[in-house]
Each structure stands twice: as C-alpha cells, then as structure tokens.
N, C-alpha and C positions, 0 to 999 in steps of 0.2 A: 613544585613538581616541574619538573624537565618540561619544557614545550619545543615542540620540532625543530630540526633546522632546516632552510630551506633548500637545501640539498634532501632531505627526506620527506618530505611534500612535493618535491618535485618527484620523486619516486613514486609519493602514494598516486598522486595522479598519476602517474602512466601506468600502474596496474588498476588503475578507475577507467580508463580510456577503454583499456585495453579491453574490458571490461562491457562498456557500452559500443565495443565493435561487436560481440560477443552474440548479445542480444537481439541480432537484423540478421540476424539465420529463420525464415519460414519455415515450421513445419508445414507438407501439404496439404492436411489434413484440420489444418486450423481454420480451413476455409469452409468446412464444413459442420463450422459452430453454432451457424444457425439451430438446425436441422430436427435437434433433439429437444429441442423446445417452439418449436409449430406444432412437435405431436403431445407434447404438454399441456399446452394451451388448448387443444382441443379435450384433450380428454381429461383434465385439471376437474373438477368442480366447482362452479359460479361463486360459494360460498370461500371457500379456496384461493380462486382466483382474486378476491374483493380481499383478501385478508393479507398477501402479499402487496397489493397496493398500498391499502393503508402501513402499514410494514416499510414502504418505499417513501411516502408522504412522510414518515416520520424518520424517517435518516436523515431526509431531503434538510429538514432543519439543520443539519451541521452546515454549510454554508454560512448559512447566515447566523446563529445562535452558538451551533456544539452542541448542541440537544443533549441527551441525558450522555451522547457518544464520545460530550468531549471531557478526557479524563485529568483525574488531579497527577499535576507530576512528581508527588511527594517521596513516591515508591521508587523512580527513577531515578531521582537526585541519591536516596539512598546507597542503592548499587552504586553510585557514583563516587560516592563519601563525600558531598556537598548539598550545603544547606538549599541556596538558588543557581536561578536557573543562571544568573551571568559568569555564578563561579563555577556554573560545567560551562558556558562557553570555553573559558580560559584551561578546564582541563584537557591534558595529556590528550591525546586523538590515540593512544593504545586502551585506554582508559574507557574511552569515547566507544571505540570496536567490539571492548569484552561487551559491555552495560547493552549497547545493542546484539550481539550473539547471544546474547543470556534472554534478551529478550521475545528474539525466534525461533528459537525454541523451546522456549517457555508457551509461546502462541503456538506452534506447529502441533505441539502437544495437547490444546486443548481442542484446535482443531479440527484434529486426531479421534478425541474422543467426542464432539460436537456430531463430526461424517457418521459414524457408525451406528451412534443413536439416533439418527434422519437416515439412517440405510436400512432400517428395519422395516417400514413401511409404505417404499418404493418407491413409485410415483407420487403418492401424497403426500409423504415427509421430505421428500424429495424438493419440494413445497415449498416447505418449511427451513430448512437449509440453504435454501438461496437467500434472505435479509440475515439470516442471522450468522451467515462466513462473510459479511460484508461486514457489517457492527463488530466482529473479530480483526479484520482487516484495519477498519479503521484505526479503532483501537490500539491495536497493532506500529501501527504508524506511527501516531500522536508518540506513542512513547519513544519510537527510535531518534522524534525529532529532537525528542526531552535527552535524549543521548545524550546528542549534536546541540546542545544547546538552543534550541528553539523554542520556541512558543507556541504553542496550536492555539492558544485564547485568542491570537490574534487572523482578527478574519486573512488576509492575505496566506500565513502561514497556511490555516485549512486549503486556503486554494490550492499552495503545492501538496499535502496533503491526497487533495484529489487528484493530482496529477499524479500524485507515485503510486497510488491506485489504481489508473488512466494507464500509467505506463506498463503495471506490472501483467494485465490482461487484453495489451497492444500487438497490432499485426506491424510488420516489417514498417510497413509506411505512419503507422498510430506511434510505433516510438521514435521514430527519424523526429516528424516533427516535433515529439514533446518532447524530445531533447534538447531541440531550438530554440524550445521557446522556454523553456527554464533554462538555457544559457545566458537570459536577457533580465529571471530572477532578480528582483530588488531594486530594479531601475525604477522608480517611479509609474510612467507611463506603465510598466511591465503587470500591475494587478490588477486595474481593472479589464487589458485585454486578455487575460490571461479568462477573470471572470469569465464574461463575455464568450468566450468560446468553449469554456464548458456550458451552455446553452441549457443549465439547468439541469439541477437532480437525475433528476426521473430519466432524461435522454443516458448519462451516465449511467445508469443501473441496469439503463437499459442493457447499452454496449456493452457492459461490463459483462453480465448475467446471458448474451447471447456468445462473446469471444470463449468463454469458459462452457459452454454448451456440450462439447465433443466430449469434453470431459468425463464428465457427469450421469450419458450415457447405457455407463455399466449402471452406474445405482439407480436405477431403473428399473434390476431388477428384484423385488422382494426378499428379505435376511441376505442372497450374496449379495447385498449390497449397504449392511454390514460392512465389510471386508473392503471393496469398493471406495465407499464414501470416508471410511479409515483414511484409506491411502490419497484419494485424492484431495482430499480438506488437508491434509497433515502436507504432499505436494505445491495447491496452489498458495497455502499460508506463506509459507516459505521462501515460494517465488514475490510475495508481498514485502515482504522482512527485508528481502534481499535487494528489490529496487530500492525502498523507502530508505537502508543502510549507505549503500552506496552512493542513493542521488544528494542525501545529507549530508553526506562522509563527503563527496566532491565543494557542494556550498563549504564546507566548513574551511576548509584543505585552502581551493582559489582566496578565498576572507583569510589568511591565514600569511598566504603568498603574496596577496595586495598588502599585508601590513610588512612587510620584507620593501616591497618596490618605494612604500609612504615613504620608511624612514631614509633611501637611499635617497628621497628625493628633498 
C-alpha cells in the first residue's frame, strides 16, 4: 500500500487547520444552552433524575476501565482490510478517512433512530436520551480512533476520546483550550495534566448536557419531538464524528511528518 508523500501530508494538515479555524465561530444562542435543563430539572420526576444519575455513574467508569462502552476493534479493522492495530496505523490516510466516514454515517443513522424513539414521550424520554446519546458518541469516537490506528483500551487514549467529546460540544473558548491541550498530546507529562483537567466524568457530562440543551428544546414537545429528536441527534452525532475524525487525523498526519523529519536527520 502506498503511504503519502511529505507534500501530501502538509496539504492535509493545512486542510485540518482550516477546519479548526472554522470551529471558532460561536452561535449566540449557545449561551442559552443551560435554560432548557433548568426546566428539565424542575419538571422531571425524581425517579427519572435518579436514573440519569445512575447512567452517568456507569459511563463514568469509561475513563478508568472503559466499562461496557469499550469497543472491540475487529469490526473496524475489517473495514481497513487489516488484522492488527499496528497494521491499521500503517494504512494509507485515504483508507483511514474512508473508514471514519463510514462510521460517521452509520452511527449518525443509529442516533437518528434513537432520537426519534425518545422524542415520542417529550420531556420524560428526553431524560433517557441524554445518556443514550453519550454512549453512542463514545463508541463512535473509539471506532474513529481505531480507524487511525489508535488503541482506545489505553487509558491515555480514553482521555483523548473524552477530549474529542468535549471539543464537539464546547463553545469558542473551550474549543481553543482543548486544541492547545491536544497540541501537546503524546508528551509524557501531558496525559496526567489532561486527566486532571477533566476533573471527573460527572462534570464533563454536565457540561456536555448543558451545552447541547438549546438543541434539545423542541424535543420536549410530545409526538412532534419524534421529528426534532431524529434531526437533532443525527446532527449532533455527525458533529462528534467529524471532530473525532479531524483530531485523530491530525495526530496521524503529524506523526508521519515527524517520521520524515527523523529520516532527514
């Protein structure tokens, strides 16, 4: 298989950096993100709030152990036409990109169905939709990671997964901070620093939930929420998959460019 030239990698890197710049535009209504969930907390019965809390605690095990959200990589490796992660890491970038795109489309379709089902009951099933969408997002990011030859079973890679999730749901300030953190990813001291910056999975979930609150506002309407839920979930999953694709793609491109530099020296 043909690996890219240095010039091709530089071109791809420029494309990724252009995408990063485009992410720094802030929609004014994102500042209203917390408002729907103020209402949600007031109107949701206690037993449903407890159920959400339990789901969040369950997802919290992902950072430490992967929990039930840690994926098997075999399906993705088959898409790449390889048997191991080492072989995946050596695949042409075009093959990696194709796999990531297929994952984005399939996971977005799954999230669409999920959003439609939970849109039936309005505010009550919306409460269930939040942890479910988080689970789908985590799996999609990990599958993209494998597409680019990275192992989400490693704790430092699970931290990177969380950073991708945060990036997709952050405002302009958050996106800039995360890009700066990920710029140092791979250096020994960076892993512990990023793990401490997460400050616990519960806080990450709360931020993620609040930031997409405005997008979920219309899903509160029973029956009509089917349409809104399907549309919104699809868009959100595509945003998550796009962020993961670009961030992992950038890592792989930079590693290959560094390999060219090492050869020259």
